Steps between C-alpha positions, in 0.01 A plus 500: 500500500790305642383191314518689170851616586619143556331387180664777297838429654467130426397569140790743456741235624344241272527732200872537562566126503515405134558133441411404857287198585123497517343761725293374794221683678543443874256608772523538874220392733381861532466538121818686406637403159864451405623419149826310472708312244650302788328271750237682708642686801440353845156578638341489154357225285506465124158565348578475129753568228456833320436465128772694317366449149443815296148643490259364243463719194152525356501545125215719378336460163544779247136601555549533878818704449322744264216545751752555783694752290179687419400511868840621618522762222155629593371473145186321615387769743171652394430872491171582675226577248706394198313291243595136504641364176487134406873459574462656845209273585697198385805600704284569806332163463840335468619669819191382689564145381863519610403636842239226547755237400753646743243502782400141420866400509543667839193317636649171380836583659328593828321165503831320445664707776217408738553132421875542553437665836267220610756236398810683629715348770522704820835652404371613160164645612629856547639513148183350350281743695708796383467387138124471539471847658705657222283341231184615678633856523600495132152375406335774705716774347460383139147366504342731755342242725637259759504131418 
């Protein structure tokens, strides 16, 4: 709890320092984390520089966007006992293909995250492990089975 407080405070301070130098992630021997745009405070050691680049934007194809729009609008939900038309079957098949592709992509990302965790330096292991756990949880929630 206290660790989260310090992390949030450090991030709030970092957000307010526009134009400052690179942000360093510093850790104490007992695992507490401090973010700073100045040299690491005494009693801590620099673990890495925080990447401040904007997030990567994934561009979807027009086909993927239409399928996503249909899912979010609920137009592909089936009424129980309703006869299936050719268009409904095609849309349902398309959704299954998209879900399988998404699950396959998550499996691939989990494998990469496991490799990253195995290759991570000691100071980066916690971050790599957290990334792996998040991907595993996302896979379980979207694909219905643990990887």
